[in-house]
N, CA, C and O atoms as CSV, one atom per row, in Angstrom:
chain,resi,resn,atom,element,x,y,z
A,1,MET,N,N,-49.967,83.310,-159.487
A,1,MET,CA,C,-50.360,83.356,-158.074
A,1,MET,C,C,-49.129,83.683,-157.251
A,1,MET,O,O,-48.089,83.038,-157.389
A,2,ASN,N,N,-49.250,84.682,-156.398
A,2,ASN,CA,C,-48.129,85.064,-155.558
A,2,ASN,C,C,-48.454,84.708,-154.117
A,2,ASN,O,O,-49.161,85.450,-153.436
A,3,ASP,N,N,-47.944,83.581,-153.651
A,3,ASP,CA,C,-48.185,83.147,-152.277
A,3,ASP,C,C,-46.959,83.330,-151.403
A,3,ASP,O,O,-46.902,82.806,-150.291
A,4,GLY,N,N,-45.974,84.073,-151.901
A,4,GLY,CA,C,-44.771,84.335,-151.117
A,4,GLY,C,C,-43.747,83.226,-151.184
A,4,GLY,O,O,-42.761,83.254,-150.447
A,5,THR,N,N,-43.960,82.239,-152.060
A,5,THR,CA,C,-43.022,81.119,-152.126
A,5,THR,C,C,-42.157,81.159,-153.384
A,5,THR,O,O,-41.317,80.281,-153.578
A,6,SER,N,N,-42.349,82.168,-154.245
A,6,SER,CA,C,-41.581,82.225,-155.484
A,6,SER,C,C,-40.491,83.276,-155.400
A,6,SER,O,O,-40.664,84.324,-154.778
A,7,LYS,N,N,-39.362,82.981,-156.037
A,7,LYS,CA,C,-38.264,83.932,-156.141
A,7,LYS,C,C,-38.411,84.696,-157.455
A,7,LYS,O,O,-39.279,84.369,-158.264
A,8,LYS,N,N,-37.585,85.696,-157.672
A,8,LYS,CA,C,-37.661,86.492,-158.892
A,8,LYS,C,C,-37.426,85.660,-160.143
A,8,LYS,O,O,-38.021,85.947,-161.182
A,9,ASP,N,N,-36.584,84.647,-160.077
A,9,ASP,CA,C,-36.293,83.826,-161.248
A,9,ASP,C,C,-37.350,82.750,-161.487
A,9,ASP,O,O,-37.191,81.936,-162.397
A,10,GLY,N,N,-38.416,82.722,-160.701
A,10,GLY,CA,C,-39.510,81.796,-160.917
A,10,GLY,C,C,-39.347,80.454,-160.225
A,10,GLY,O,O,-40.248,79.619,-160.304
A,11,VAL,N,N,-38.244,80.221,-159.556
A,11,VAL,CA,C,-38.028,78.965,-158.855
A,11,VAL,C,C,-38.730,79.037,-157.513
A,11,VAL,O,O,-38.522,79.966,-156.733
A,12,GLU,N,N,-39.563,78.042,-157.259
A,12,GLU,CA,C,-40.300,78.034,-155.995
A,12,GLU,C,C,-39.384,77.672,-154.843
A,12,GLU,O,O,-38.485,76.841,-154.976
A,13,ASP,N,N,-39.627,78.310,-153.714
A,13,ASP,CA,C,-38.808,78.131,-152.523
A,13,ASP,C,C,-39.672,77.545,-151.420
A,13,ASP,O,O,-40.149,78.273,-150.549
A,14,HIS,N,N,-39.880,76.223,-151.451
A,14,HIS,CA,C,-40.697,75.546,-150.448
A,14,HIS,C,C,-39.817,74.924,-149.380
A,14,HIS,O,O,-38.611,74.767,-149.567
A,15,ALA,N,N,-40.425,74.574,-148.266
A,15,ALA,CA,C,-39.693,73.967,-147.156
A,15,ALA,C,C,-39.006,72.687,-147.573
A,15,ALA,O,O,-37.881,72.426,-147.147
A,16,TRP,N,N,-39.666,71.870,-148.408
A,16,TRP,CA,C,-39.077,70.590,-148.760
A,16,TRP,C,C,-37.846,70.716,-149.640
A,16,TRP,O,O,-37.109,69.743,-149.802
A,17,SER,N,N,-37.605,71.890,-150.212
A,17,SER,CA,C,-36.381,72.069,-151.003
A,17,SER,C,C,-35.191,72.403,-150.115
A,17,SER,O,O,-34.059,72.474,-150.594
A,18,HIS,N,N,-35.437,72.608,-148.833
A,18,HIS,CA,C,-34.371,72.959,-147.886
A,18,HIS,C,C,-34.379,72.039,-146.680
A,18,HIS,O,O,-33.975,72.460,-145.596
A,19,ARG,N,N,-34.823,70.800,-146.827
A,19,ARG,CA,C,-34.893,69.865,-145.699
A,19,ARG,C,C,-33.506,69.582,-145.149
A,19,ARG,O,O,-32.507,69.634,-145.867
A,20,LYS,N,N,-33.471,69.286,-143.873
A,20,LYS,CA,C,-32.228,68.930,-143.201
A,20,LYS,C,C,-32.227,67.440,-142.908
A,20,LYS,O,O,-33.276,66.842,-142.666
A,21,ALA,N,N,-31.065,66.857,-142.932
A,21,ALA,CA,C,-30.934,65.465,-142.515
A,21,ALA,C,C,-31.222,65.396,-141.022
A,21,ALA,O,O,-30.984,66.361,-140.295
A,22,VAL,N,N,-31.728,64.269,-140.568
A,22,VAL,CA,C,-32.046,64.115,-139.147
A,22,VAL,C,C,-30.828,64.420,-138.286
A,22,VAL,O,O,-30.961,64.989,-137.203
A,23,SER,N,N,-29.648,64.047,-138.757
A,23,SER,CA,C,-28.436,64.295,-137.980
A,23,SER,C,C,-28.143,65.776,-137.832
A,23,SER,O,O,-27.329,66.159,-136.992
A,24,ARG,N,N,-28.790,66.622,-138.632
A,24,ARG,CA,C,-28.545,68.066,-138.563
A,24,ARG,C,C,-29.667,68.836,-137.871
A,24,ARG,O,O,-29.599,70.060,-137.766
A,25,LEU,N,N,-30.702,68.130,-137.397
A,25,LEU,CA,C,-31.748,68.804,-136.641
A,25,LEU,C,C,-31.180,69.302,-135.320
A,25,LEU,O,O,-30.284,68.683,-134.746
A,26,THR,N,N,-31.703,70.409,-134.849
A,26,THR,CA,C,-31.237,70.948,-133.591
A,26,THR,C,C,-31.467,69.946,-132.479
A,26,THR,O,O,-32.586,69.468,-132.295
A,27,SER,N,N,-30.429,69.625,-131.743
A,27,SER,CA,C,-30.577,68.656,-130.651
A,27,SER,C,C,-31.156,69.349,-129.434
A,27,SER,O,O,-31.212,70.577,-129.367
A,28,SER,N,N,-31.578,68.559,-128.488
A,28,SER,CA,C,-32.239,69.121,-127.323
A,28,SER,C,C,-31.239,69.673,-126.317
A,28,SER,O,O,-31.101,70.890,-126.195
A,29,GLU,N,N,-30.572,68.844,-125.628
A,29,GLU,CA,C,-29.554,69.245,-124.686
A,29,GLU,C,C,-28.387,68.288,-124.841
A,29,GLU,O,O,-28.375,67.459,-125.751
A,30,HIS,N,N,-27.415,68.399,-123.963
A,30,HIS,CA,C,-26.260,67.523,-124.065
A,30,HIS,C,C,-26.572,66.115,-123.573
A,30,HIS,O,O,-25.848,65.173,-123.896
A,31,SER,N,N,-27.632,65.962,-122.802
A,31,SER,CA,C,-28.065,64.628,-122.396
A,31,SER,C,C,-29.589,64.620,-122.343
A,31,SER,O,O,-30.208,65.645,-122.060
A,32,MET,N,N,-30.180,63.490,-122.609
A,32,MET,CA,C,-31.629,63.361,-122.661
A,32,MET,C,C,-32.195,63.233,-121.243
A,32,MET,O,O,-31.611,62.571,-120.385
A,33,SER,N,N,-33.329,63.874,-121.019
A,33,SER,CA,C,-33.963,63.822,-119.706
A,33,SER,C,C,-34.487,62.419,-119.419
A,33,SER,O,O,-34.751,61.635,-120.331
A,34,ASN,N,N,-34.630,62.128,-118.141
A,34,ASN,CA,C,-35.138,60.820,-117.739
A,34,ASN,C,C,-36.571,60.580,-118.206
A,34,ASN,O,O,-36.942,59.450,-118.526
A,35,GLN,N,N,-37.392,61.667,-118.246
A,35,GLN,CA,C,-38.767,61.513,-118.712
A,35,GLN,C,C,-38.799,61.042,-120.161
A,35,GLN,O,O,-39.562,60.139,-120.506
A,36,ARG,N,N,-37.981,61.646,-121.003
A,36,ARG,CA,C,-37.974,61.263,-122.416
A,36,ARG,C,C,-37.391,59.869,-122.606
A,36,ARG,O,O,-37.878,59.109,-123.443
A,37,LYS,N,N,-36.363,59.522,-121.849
A,37,LYS,CA,C,-35.805,58.169,-121.933
A,37,LYS,C,C,-36.861,57.126,-121.575
A,37,LYS,O,O,-37.006,56.110,-122.254
A,38,LYS,N,N,-37.592,57.397,-120.499
A,38,LYS,CA,C,-38.618,56.458,-120.043
A,38,LYS,C,C,-39.733,56.321,-121.078
A,38,LYS,O,O,-40.227,55.219,-121.317
A,39,LEU,N,N,-40.129,57.435,-121.690
A,39,LEU,CA,C,-41.182,57.399,-122.696
A,39,LEU,C,C,-40.736,56.597,-123.927
A,39,LEU,O,O,-41.522,55.824,-124.475
A,40,ILE,N,N,-39.514,56.769,-124.352
A,40,ILE,CA,C,-38.997,56.021,-125.506
A,40,ILE,C,C,-38.910,54.535,-125.185
A,40,ILE,O,O,-39.268,53.702,-126.017
A,41,LYS,N,N,-38.437,54.194,-123.985
A,41,LYS,CA,C,-38.379,52.780,-123.586
A,41,LYS,C,C,-39.776,52.165,-123.574
A,41,LYS,O,O,-39.961,51.023,-123.994
A,42,THR,N,N,-40.752,52.924,-123.092
A,42,THR,CA,C,-42.132,52.448,-123.065
A,42,THR,C,C,-42.658,52.246,-124.485
A,42,THR,O,O,-43.348,51.263,-124.756
A,43,ALA,N,N,-42.341,53.157,-125.378
A,43,ALA,CA,C,-42.819,53.081,-126.762
A,43,ALA,C,C,-42.315,51.840,-127.479
A,43,ALA,O,O,-42.993,51.310,-128.359
A,44,LEU,N,N,-41.133,51.377,-127.107
A,44,LEU,CA,C,-40.560,50.201,-127.758
A,44,LEU,C,C,-41.349,48.927,-127.462
A,44,LEU,O,O,-41.165,47.908,-128.127
A,45,GLU,N,N,-42.227,48.990,-126.463
A,45,GLU,CA,C,-43.078,47.854,-126.131
A,45,GLU,C,C,-44.270,47.736,-127.090
A,45,GLU,O,O,-44.946,46.708,-127.122
A,46,TYR,N,N,-44.523,48.795,-127.871
A,46,TYR,CA,C,-45.684,48.853,-128.752
A,46,TYR,C,C,-45.279,48.631,-130.207
A,46,TYR,O,O,-44.098,48.684,-130.551
A,47,ASP,N,N,-46.277,48.382,-131.053
A,47,ASP,CA,C,-46.062,48.196,-132.484
A,47,ASP,C,C,-45.979,49.574,-133.149
A,47,ASP,O,O,-46.990,50.128,-133.578
A,48,ILE,N,N,-44.774,50.110,-133.226
A,48,ILE,CA,C,-44.553,51.432,-133.806
A,48,ILE,C,C,-43.684,51.299,-135.056
A,48,ILE,O,O,-42.997,50.296,-135.252
A,49,ILE,N,N,-43.733,52.326,-135.889
A,49,ILE,CA,C,-42.943,52.353,-137.114
A,49,ILE,C,C,-41.611,53.061,-136.880
A,49,ILE,O,O,-40.562,52.592,-137.322
A,50,ASP,N,N,-41.665,54.204,-136.173
A,50,ASP,CA,C,-40.465,55.030,-136.041
A,50,ASP,C,C,-40.559,55.917,-134.808
A,50,ASP,O,O,-41.640,56.167,-134.275
A,51,ILE,N,N,-39.394,56.383,-134.372
A,51,ILE,CA,C,-39.275,57.329,-133.251
A,51,ILE,C,C,-38.277,58.402,-133.663
A,51,ILE,O,O,-37.217,58.097,-134.209
A,52,ARG,N,N,-38.622,59.673,-133.396
A,52,ARG,CA,C,-37.672,60.771,-133.576
A,52,ARG,C,C,-37.743,61.656,-132.337
A,52,ARG,O,O,-38.816,61.864,-131.770
A,53,SER,N,N,-36.605,62.168,-131.929
A,53,SER,CA,C,-36.548,63.077,-130.794
A,53,SER,C,C,-35.797,64.328,-131.237
A,53,SER,O,O,-34.697,64.244,-131.784
A,54,TYR,N,N,-36.402,65.485,-130.994
A,54,TYR,CA,C,-35.778,66.732,-131.421
A,54,TYR,C,C,-36.372,67.910,-130.665
A,54,TYR,O,O,-37.331,67.751,-129.909
A,55,ARG,N,N,-35.797,69.100,-130.872
A,55,ARG,CA,C,-36.289,70.335,-130.264
A,55,ARG,C,C,-37.201,71.021,-131.275
A,55,ARG,O,O,-36.839,71.173,-132.442
A,56,GLY,N,N,-38.377,71.432,-130.827
A,56,GLY,CA,C,-39.328,72.134,-131.685
A,56,GLY,C,C,-38.938,73.584,-131.892
A,56,GLY,O,O,-37.981,74.071,-131.290
A,57,TYR,N,N,-39.679,74.268,-132.741
A,57,TYR,CA,C,-39.325,75.648,-133.082
A,57,TYR,C,C,-39.490,76.620,-131.921
A,57,TYR,O,O,-38.902,77.700,-131.955
A,58,LYS,N,N,-40.264,76.282,-130.899
A,58,LYS,CA,C,-40.404,77.135,-129.722
A,58,LYS,C,C,-39.452,76.721,-128.608
A,58,LYS,O,O,-39.486,77.292,-127.518
A,59,GLY,N,N,-38.611,75.741,-128.872
A,59,GLY,CA,C,-37.674,75.285,-127.857
A,59,GLY,C,C,-38.160,74.094,-127.065
A,59,GLY,O,O,-37.409,73.520,-126.277
A,60,ASP,N,N,-39.430,73.710,-127.269
A,60,ASP,CA,C,-39.956,72.543,-126.575
A,60,ASP,C,C,-39.263,71.279,-127.077
A,60,ASP,O,O,-38.812,71.215,-128.220
A,61,LEU,N,N,-39.187,70.288,-126.214
A,61,LEU,CA,C,-38.574,69.016,-126.581
A,61,LEU,C,C,-39.665,68.089,-127.072
A,61,LEU,O,O,-40.679,67.906,-126.398
A,62,LEU,N,N,-39.466,67.502,-128.243
A,62,LEU,CA,C,-40.478,66.652,-128.852
A,62,LEU,C,C,-39.964,65.249,-129.081
A,62,LEU,O,O,-38.789,65.025,-129.370
A,63,ILE,N,N,-40.886,64.310,-128.943
A,63,ILE,CA,C,-40.640,62.945,-129.372
A,63,ILE,C,C,-41.799,62.617,-130.301
A,63,ILE,O,O,-42.965,62.748,-129.929
A,64,GLU,N,N,-41.468,62.193,-131.503
A,64,GLU,CA,C,-42.484,61.846,-132.491
A,64,GLU,C,C,-42.470,60.335,-132.709
A,64,GLU,O,O,-41.432,59.743,-133.006
A,65,PHE,N,N,-43.629,59.734,-132.556
A,65,PHE,CA,C,-43.796,58.306,-132.781
A,65,PHE,C,C,-44.752,58.132,-133.949
A,65,PHE,O,O,-45.705,58.898,-134.088
A,66,THR,N,N,-44.511,57.138,-134.785
A,66,THR,CA,C,-45.450,56.841,-135.858
A,66,THR,C,C,-45.888,55.381,-135.747
A,66,THR,O,O,-45.099,54.495,-135.419
A,67,THR,N,N,-47.170,55.164,-136.031
A,67,THR,CA,C,-47.751,53.820,-135.984
A,67,THR,C,C,-48.928,53.769,-136.941
A,67,THR,O,O,-49.438,54.806,-137.364
A,68,MET,N,N,-49.351,52.578,-137.278
A,68,MET,CA,C,-50.524,52.392,-138.123
A,68,MET,C,C,-51.702,51.820,-137.323
A,68,MET,O,O,-52.734,51.474,-137.898
A,69,HIS,N,N,-51.548,51.724,-136.009
A,69,HIS,CA,C,-52.541,51.058,-135.169
A,69,HIS,C,C,-53.215,52.049,-134.222
A,69,HIS,O,O,-52.566,52.638,-133.357
A,70,LYS,N,N,-54.517,52.224,-134.397
A,70,LYS,CA,C,-55.284,53.170,-133.591
A,70,LYS,C,C,-55.270,52.810,-132.109
A,70,LYS,O,O,-55.234,53.700,-131.259
A,71,ASP,N,N,-55.297,51.520,-131.790
A,71,ASP,CA,C,-55.290,51.110,-130.386
A,71,ASP,C,C,-53.958,51.480,-129.715
A,71,ASP,O,O,-53.931,51.786,-128.523
A,72,VAL,N,N,-52.871,51.453,-130.467
A,72,VAL,CA,C,-51.564,51.878,-129.938
A,72,VAL,C,C,-51.604,53.368,-129.620
A,72,VAL,O,O,-51.067,53.805,-128.602
A,73,VAL,N,N,-52.238,54.140,-130.488
A,73,VAL,CA,C,-52.333,55.589,-130.284
A,73,VAL,C,C,-53.045,55.893,-128.978
A,73,VAL,O,O,-52.558,56.686,-128.172
A,74,LYS,N,N,-54.191,55.269,-128.765
A,74,LYS,CA,C,-54.978,55.525,-127.548
A,74,LYS,C,C,-54.205,55.147,-126.282
A,74,LYS,O,O,-54.163,55.914,-125.320
A,75,ALA,N,N,-53.600,53.971,-126.292
A,75,ALA,CA,C,-52.849,53.521,-125.115
A,75,ALA,C,C,-51.641,54.414,-124.871
A,75,ALA,O,O,-51.374,54.818,-123.739
A,76,PHE,N,N,-50.924,54.714,-125.928
A,76,PHE,CA,C,-49.709,55.500,-125.779
A,76,PHE,C,C,-50.007,56.938,-125.379
A,76,PHE,O,O,-49.254,57.536,-124.610
A,77,GLN,N,N,-51.091,57.495,-125.891
A,77,GLN,CA,C,-51.489,58.854,-125.530
A,77,GLN,C,C,-51.771,58.945,-124.030
A,77,GLN,O,O,-51.364,59.906,-123.376
A,78,LYS,N,N,-52.456,57.962,-123.496
A,78,LYS,CA,C,-52.780,57.944,-122.068
A,78,LYS,C,C,-51.498,57.865,-121.223
A,78,LYS,O,O,-51.356,58.580,-120.231
A,79,ILE,N,N,-50.579,56.995,-121.626
A,79,ILE,CA,C,-49.312,56.841,-120.894
A,79,ILE,C,C,-48.510,58.130,-120.919
A,79,ILE,O,O,-47.998,58.558,-119.884
A,80,ALA,N,N,-48.392,58.753,-122.081
A,80,ALA,CA,C,-47.599,59.978,-122.221
A,80,ALA,C,C,-48.185,61.116,-121.387
A,80,ALA,O,O,-47.441,61.883,-120.775
A,81,GLU,N,N,-49.503,61.228,-121.360
A,81,GLU,CA,C,-50.138,62.282,-120.563
A,81,GLU,C,C,-49.920,62.049,-119.071
A,81,GLU,O,O,-49.709,63.006,-118.327
A,82,ILE,N,N,-49.966,60.802,-118.624
A,82,ILE,CA,C,-49.691,60.490,-117.220
A,82,ILE,C,C,-48.258,60.888,-116.860
A,82,ILE,O,O,-47.991,61.329,-115.742
A,83,MET,N,N,-47.336,60.726,-117.819
A,83,MET,CA,C,-45.927,61.055,-117.587
A,83,MET,C,C,-45.652,62.560,-117.672
A,83,MET,O,O,-44.516,62.984,-117.456
A,84,GLY,N,N,-46.669,63.376,-117.983
A,84,GLY,CA,C,-46.502,64.820,-117.996
A,84,GLY,C,C,-46.244,65.435,-119.358
A,84,GLY,O,O,-45.882,66.608,-119.445
A,85,PHE,N,N,-46.423,64.668,-120.420
A,85,PHE,CA,C,-46.238,65.189,-121.767
A,85,PHE,C,C,-47.549,65.729,-122.305
A,85,PHE,O,O,-48.619,65.196,-122.011
A,86,GLU,N,N,-47.460,66.789,-123.096
A,86,GLU,CA,C,-48.602,67.240,-123.877
A,86,GLU,C,C,-48.578,66.387,-125.139
A,86,GLU,O,O,-47.519,66.190,-125.735
A,87,VAL,N,N,-49.738,65.880,-125.549
A,87,VAL,CA,C,-49.773,64.946,-126.680
A,87,VAL,C,C,-50.674,65.503,-127.774
A,87,VAL,O,O,-51.771,65.999,-127.516
A,88,GLU,N,N,-50.176,65.404,-129.001
A,88,GLU,CA,C,-50.964,65.782,-130.167
A,88,GLU,C,C,-50.855,64.652,-131.180
A,88,GLU,O,O,-49.768,64.129,-131.422
A,89,VAL,N,N,-51.978,64.281,-131.765
A,89,VAL,CA,C,-52.011,63.165,-132.709
A,89,VAL,C,C,-52.509,63.661,-134.060
A,89,VAL,O,O,-53.511,64.371,-134.142
A,90,HIS,N,N,-51.805,63.283,-135.107
A,90,HIS,CA,C,-52.199,63.593,-136.480
A,90,HIS,C,C,-52.276,62.277,-137.246
A,90,HIS,O,O,-51.591,61.312,-136.907
A,91,ILE,N,N,-53.105,62.244,-138.271
A,91,ILE,CA,C,-53.157,61.083,-139.162
A,91,ILE,C,C,-52.957,61.596,-140.582
A,91,ILE,O,O,-53.621,62.542,-141.007
A,92,ASN,N,N,-52.042,60.970,-141.311
A,92,ASN,CA,C,-51.769,61.445,-142.661
A,92,ASN,C,C,-52.600,60.671,-143.686
A,92,ASN,O,O,-53.398,59.804,-143.329
A,93,ALA,N,N,-52.398,60.998,-144.960
A,93,ALA,CA,C,-53.187,60.406,-146.043
A,93,ALA,C,C,-52.974,58.900,-146.178
A,93,ALA,O,O,-53.825,58.209,-146.738
A,94,LEU,N,N,-51.863,58.382,-145.681
A,94,LEU,CA,C,-51.575,56.949,-145.756
A,94,LEU,C,C,-52.076,56.186,-144.535
A,94,LEU,O,O,-51.746,55.015,-144.347
A,95,LEU,N,N,-52.880,56.863,-143.703
A,95,LEU,CA,C,-53.427,56.294,-142.463
A,95,LEU,C,C,-52.338,55.921,-141.469
A,95,LEU,O,O,-52.451,54.936,-140.740
A,96,ILE,N,N,-51.291,56.718,-141.454
A,96,ILE,CA,C,-50.225,56.564,-140.471
A,96,ILE,C,C,-50.439,57.620,-139.391
A,96,ILE,O,O,-50.535,58.812,-139.681
A,97,TYR,N,N,-50.510,57.166,-138.155
A,97,TYR,CA,C,-50.701,58.070,-137.028
A,97,TYR,C,C,-49.347,58.637,-136.606
A,97,TYR,O,O,-48.371,57.903,-136.451
A,98,GLU,N,N,-49.309,59.960,-136.422
A,98,GLU,CA,C,-48.115,60.638,-135.927
A,98,GLU,C,C,-48.447,61.169,-134.537
A,98,GLU,O,O,-49.314,62.029,-134.384
A,99,ILE,N,N,-47.760,60.659,-133.539
A,99,ILE,CA,C,-48.005,61.035,-132.148
A,99,ILE,C,C,-46.860,61.938,-131.708
A,99,ILE,O,O,-45.704,61.515,-131.678
A,100,TYR,N,N,-47.184,63.183,-131.369
A,100,TYR,CA,C,-46.174,64.134,-130.920
A,100,TYR,C,C,-46.307,64.300,-129.411
A,100,TYR,O,O,-47.352,64.721,-128.915
A,101,CYS,N,N,-45.259,63.972,-128.696
A,101,CYS,CA,C,-45.221,64.130,-127.245
A,101,CYS,C,C,-44.314,65.313,-126.956
A,101,CYS,O,O,-43.128,65.294,-127.288
A,102,ILE,N,N,-44.873,66.334,-126.341
A,102,ILE,CA,C,-44.176,67.601,-126.165
A,102,ILE,C,C,-43.891,67.818,-124.691
A,102,ILE,O,O,-44.771,67.677,-123.842
A,103,PHE,N,N,-42.650,68.163,-124.407
A,103,PHE,CA,C,-42.231,68.439,-123.041
A,103,PHE,C,C,-41.514,69.788,-123.048
A,103,PHE,O,O,-40.488,69.927,-123.714
A,104,PRO,N,N,-42.031,70.792,-122.321
A,104,PRO,CA,C,-41.395,72.103,-122.349
A,104,PRO,C,C,-39.964,72.050,-121.816
A,104,PRO,O,O,-39.692,71.422,-120.793
A,105,SER,N,N,-39.066,72.712,-122.519
A,105,SER,CA,C,-37.681,72.808,-122.067
A,105,SER,C,C,-37.585,73.909,-121.029
A,105,SER,O,O,-38.111,75.004,-121.228
A,106,GLU,N,N,-36.921,73.625,-119.934
A,106,GLU,CA,C,-36.776,74.629,-118.880
A,106,GLU,C,C,-35.681,75.634,-119.204
A,106,GLU,O,O,-35.608,76.687,-118.571
A,107,SER,N,N,-34.824,75.330,-120.180
A,107,SER,CA,C,-33.721,76.219,-120.512
A,107,SER,C,C,-34.065,77.188,-121.632
A,107,SER,O,O,-33.254,78.054,-121.958
A,108,ILE,N,N,-35.241,77.067,-122.229
A,108,ILE,CA,C,-35.660,77.908,-123.356
A,108,ILE,C,C,-37.002,78.525,-122.984
A,108,ILE,O,O,-37.826,77.886,-122.330
A,109,TYR,N,N,-37.217,79.772,-123.403
A,109,TYR,CA,C,-38.508,80.405,-123.197
A,109,TYR,C,C,-39.111,80.722,-124.546
A,109,TYR,O,O,-38.396,80.928,-125.526
A,110,GLU,N,N,-40.431,80.760,-124.590
A,110,GLU,CA,C,-41.142,81.017,-125.821
A,110,GLU,C,C,-41.145,82.514,-126.100
A,110,GLU,O,O,-41.450,83.307,-125.208
A,111,LEU,N,N,-40.812,82.910,-127.319
A,111,LEU,CA,C,-40.871,84.311,-127.710
A,111,LEU,C,C,-42.311,84.683,-128.015
A,111,LEU,O,O,-43.035,83.918,-128.652
A,112,LYS,N,N,-42.721,85.844,-127.566
A,112,LYS,CA,C,-44.093,86.301,-127.813
A,112,LYS,C,C,-44.066,87.602,-128.552
A,112,LYS,O,O,-45.120,88.160,-128.858
């Protein structure tokens, strides 16, 4: 099967074979915006597993929260939308909710 992920020597070239450490992810700016700081402070009031903040592939600024509690997702989604974030929620096979709060960066434009 040729899905574009194999090299000539037969070694598969998947994304997970080239993962970056969190410390090497592209940072957002030299200082974090007040909106993102406020959202992270608010998130610490809830039962969450983890928080990550980084720049997405289109230049948007993202904050990713993970939790196992559906009620936290609903409450947090409402708060983030009121604060002006676009929110996307995913649930993985382990029933862990991944909440992505997206804030467009004013210094980057999307390539079309």
